[in-house]
N, C-alpha and C positions, 0 to 999 in steps of 0.2 A: 566501565570498559565495554566497548562495543564487541559484537560477535566477530567482526573482522580482526580486531586486535587480539581477541582470545585465540582465534585460529592461528594467527601469526605467531603468538607466543608459544602455543602448543607445538606448532611446526618447528620453531627454533629449538625448543627444549628437546624434542625427539631427534632433531638433526645433531645437536651437540652430544646426545647420548650415543648415537651411532659413531660419531667421530672419536669420542673417547674410547669406546670399545675397540674400534679398529686400530687406533694408535697404540693402545695397550698391547694388542696382539702383535703388532709390528715391533714394538719395543722388546717384548719377550723373545720373539724370534731373532731379531737382529742383535740385541745386546745380551740377552739371556743365553741363547743357543750358541752365539758366536764368541762370547767372552766368558760369562759366568759359568755355564755348564759345559764348556769346551772339553775339559778333561774327561768328564763322564761320557760325553758323546763320541769322543775319539776311540772308544772301545768298539764302535761300529764303523763300517765302511760303506760308502756309497760311490759307485763308479770308480773304485780303486783309491778313493781319497777318504781320509778320516772324516767322520760326520761333523765334528766340531769345526774343522777347517772348511768343509763344504758350506756349512751354514754361514760362516763368516765371509766367504768369498762369493757364493752364488745363492744360497738358500734365502737369505734375507731379501735379495733383489726379487726373486721369484715370488716370494710371499707378498712383497709390496705391490707388485703388478697384479696379483690375484686380488689383493685387498682393494685396489682401484676399481676393478670390475665389480666386486661385491658392493662397494660404495655407490657406484653408478646405479646398480640394480635397486639398492635400498632407497636411494633418492628418487628414482622413478616411481616406486611404490608410494613413497611419502608424498610426492607431488600430486599423485592421483588421489590419495586419501584426503588431502586438504584442498584440492581443486586448483592447484597451481600448474597442472600439466598443460602442455600446449595443444 
């Protein structure tokens, strides 16, 4: 295997690792906080709304947008690391 192929393989593995971690975070926030842990979170309030309801309606969307920016930053670093930056 050539050096270029090794770099491409390492790049792809690291990219997949980032994707899996970020998707797990999004799943935990959207499904976990909005559905599974809703009753426990409803003991707290945020802006007058029960926290479980807030995560189901707004929180998962906010977290998703934040994760997009985190992914962009991680990918920019990864591109520079492997020489794929523009």
